C-alpha positions in Angstrom: 50.6 176.3 55.8 47.1 177.1 54.5 45.1 175.5 57.3 45.5 174.9 61.0 45.6 171.3 62.3 43.8 170.4 65.5 46.5 168.0 66.6 49.8 166.6 65.6 48.3 163.4 64.1 46.4 165.4 61.5 49.6 167.0 60.4 51.5 163.6 60.2 48.7 161.8 58.3 47.7 164.7 56.0 48.5 162.9 52.8 48.2 159.3 54.1 45.4 156.9 54.5 43.6 157.1 57.9 41.2 154.2 57.7 43.9 151.6 58.8 47.4 151.5 60.2 48.8 153.6 63.0 46.4 156.4 62.7 43.5 154.9 64.7 46.0 153.8 67.4 47.5 157.2 67.6 44.2 158.9 67.4 42.6 156.8 70.2 45.7 156.8 72.4 44.7 159.8 74.6 41.3 158.3 75.3 42.9 155.0 76.4 45.3 156.8 78.7 42.4 158.7 80.2 40.3 155.6 80.8 43.2 153.8 82.4 43.9 156.7 84.7 40.3 156.9 85.8 40.1 153.2 86.5 43.3 153.3 88.6 42.0 156.3 90.5 38.7 154.6 91.1 40.4 151.5 92.5 42.6 153.7 94.7 39.6 155.5 96.1 37.8 152.3 96.8 40.8 150.8 98.6 41.2 153.9 100.7 37.7 155.0 101.5 36.0 151.7 101.4 37.2 150.4 104.8 36.2 153.6 106.5 32.7 153.5 105.0 31.9 150.0 105.7 34.0 149.5 108.8 36.9 147.2 109.4 36.0 143.7 110.4 38.5 142.6 113.0 38.6 139.0 113.8 39.5 138.5 117.4 40.5 135.0 118.4 39.6 134.6 122.0 41.8 132.5 124.0 40.1 129.5 125.4 40.4 129.6 129.1 39.4 126.7 131.2 38.5 127.6 134.8 39.3 124.9 137.3 37.6 125.1 140.7 39.1 123.4 143.7 35.8 121.7 144.3 36.2 119.6 141.2 39.6 118.3 142.2 39.7 114.7 143.3 41.0 113.7 146.7 44.5 112.4 146.8 44.8 108.6 147.4 45.7 107.6 151.0 49.4 106.9 151.8 50.0 103.3 152.7 52.0 102.8 155.8 54.5 99.9 155.8 55.3 98.7 159.3 58.8 97.5 160.0 59.0 93.8 161.1 59.2 93.4 164.8 62.5 91.9 166.1 62.3 88.3 167.2 62.2 87.9 170.9 64.0 84.8 172.4 61.6 82.6 174.2 62.2 82.1 177.8 62.6 78.5 178.8 62.1 77.8 182.5 64.8 75.6 184.2 63.9 72.1 184.8 64.8 70.6 188.2 65.9 67.0 188.3 67.1 64.7 191.1 70.1 63.3 189.4 73.5 64.7 190.0 75.0 66.7 187.1 78.5 65.5 186.1 81.1 68.3 185.7 82.2 68.9 182.1 85.5 67.5 181.0 88.3 69.9 180.4 89.7 69.9 176.8 93.5 69.1 176.5 95.9 71.8 175.3 97.6 71.7 171.9 100.9 70.6 173.5 99.3 67.7 175.3 97.4 66.6 172.2 100.6 66.5 170.0 102.6 64.6 172.7 99.9 62.0 172.9 99.9 61.6 169.1 103.7 61.2 168.8 103.9 58.6 171.6 101.2 56.5 169.9 102.9 56.5 166.6 106.3 55.4 168.1 104.7 52.6 170.1 102.9 51.2 167.0 106.0 51.4 164.7 108.5 50.0 167.1 107.6 46.3 167.2 107.8 45.8 163.4 110.1 47.6 161.1 109.0 47.6 157.4 111.7 47.6 154.8 110.8 49.0 151.5 112.8 48.2 148.4 113.2 51.2 146.1 113.5 50.3 142.4 114.8 53.1 140.2 113.7 53.0 136.6 116.4 54.5 134.4 115.2 55.6 131.0 117.6 55.2 128.1 119.1 58.6 126.9 117.6 60.0 123.7 119.5 59.3 120.5 121.9 62.0 119.6 121.0 63.7 116.4 123.7 64.2 114.0 124.1 67.8 113.1 125.2 68.2 109.5 127.4 71.1 108.7 125.8 73.5 106.3 126.9 73.1 102.8 128.9 76.1 101.5 126.9 78.4 99.3 128.5 78.2 95.9 128.3 81.4 93.9 127.5 80.9 90.2 130.3 81.4 87.7 129.4 84.4 85.6 131.3 85.2 82.4 130.7 88.5 80.7 130.3 88.8 76.9 133.5 89.7 75.1 134.6 91.0 71.7 136.3 88.5 69.4 139.9 88.7 70.3 139.5 90.4 73.6 139.8 94.0 74.8 142.9 94.8 72.7 141.2 93.7 69.6 138.1 95.8 70.5 140.2 98.9 71.1 142.0 98.4 67.8 138.7 98.0 65.9 137.2 101.1 67.5 140.2 103.2 66.5 140.0 102.0 62.9 136.2 102.4 62.5 135.5 105.6 64.5 134.6 108.7 62.4 135.1 111.9 64.4 132.2 114.3 63.4 133.7 117.3 61.6 131.3 119.7 63.3 132.4 118.3 66.7 136.0 118.8 65.8 135.5 122.4 64.8 133.6 123.0 68.1 136.4 121.5 70.1 134.2 118.8 71.6 136.1 115.8 73.1 135.4 113.3 75.9 133.8 109.9 76.2 130.4 108.4 75.5 129.2 105.4 77.5 127.0 103.1 75.5 124.8 100.3 76.9 123.7 97.4 74.8 122.5 93.8 75.1 124.3 90.6 73.9 122.0 87.6 73.5 122.8 83.9 73.6 124.0 84.0 69.9 126.2 87.0 70.4 123.9 89.4 68.5 123.9 93.1 69.7 120.6 94.9 70.3 119.0 97.6 72.5 121.8 100.1 72.0 121.3 103.2 74.2 123.5 106.1 75.4 124.1 105.8 79.1 126.4 108.8 79.5 126.1 111.5 76.8 128.8 113.9 75.5 127.2 115.6 72.5 124.4 114.6 70.1 126.9 114.3 67.2 129.3 112.1 69.3 126.4 110.1 70.7 125.1 109.2 67.3 128.6 108.2 66.1 129.1 106.0 69.2 125.8 104.2 68.7 126.7 103.7 65.0 130.0 102.1 66.0 128.3 99.7 68.5 125.6 98.7 66.0 128.2 97.9 63.3 130.3 95.6 65.5 130.6 91.9 64.6 129.0 89.3 66.7 130.4 88.9 70.2 131.1 85.9 72.3 128.0 85.6 74.5 128.2 85.6 78.2 127.3 82.6 80.4 126.3 81.5 83.9 127.7 78.2 85.0 128.5 77.4 81.4 125.1 78.2 80.0 124.9 81.0 77.5 122.7 83.9 78.7 121.6 87.3 77.5 123.5 90.0 79.3 123.9 93.8 79.2 127.3 95.4 78.6 128.7 99.0 79.0 131.3 100.2 76.5 133.2 103.5 76.7 134.0 105.2 73.4 136.6 108.0 73.6 136.6 111.1 71.3 140.0 112.8 71.5 141.3 115.6 69.4 144.9 115.1 68.3 
């Protein structure tokens, strides 16, 4: 180094332009920090010394006290006295002297004497003439007897289930001839039965085929295929009227 630099900024901006950019900011930064510190110090001194110089102004709020003298008090109103009513005093009536003789009071008869007198009077009045009264009884006719009809017996409807053409034997024969035992199920040794539920409408058509009791997926599919491939059934009826009914059919898978 050929020359000494006064500060670090001169070294950093030796070969750079100093008229704009960061150089003025870096160059004036110490002055700004000094001014800021002096301002903060001045404010701190004013806040600390100022109250002691000029004195603290304390605001005292005096409590407002009202003095009451006994002379100013009004006299209490007088108490009204309610006098109790005086009891009524019976007036004294002086006896009056007359020359006529006072008759003694009649004695009242006893209860027995009064009842005996009443009974005797009634007998004496009823004895001379006896009154005969004719009693007429009005007999109402008895109410008509209602005929109680015996309840009619409840007749249960005659229900006939749908059937395979030719009956159960024909159905079993048809199933044995049409069933195809799945080869995979045979190799796995699966045997048992599958219960299939289906609907037979008024024309004997089969629909809504579902597995009610499952054995294996392979056997279930074969049982559903068998039911769907059946010929039309004889529809069921209620009281001779063809109706749609559900039916359960068991299909057996047995290894020979």
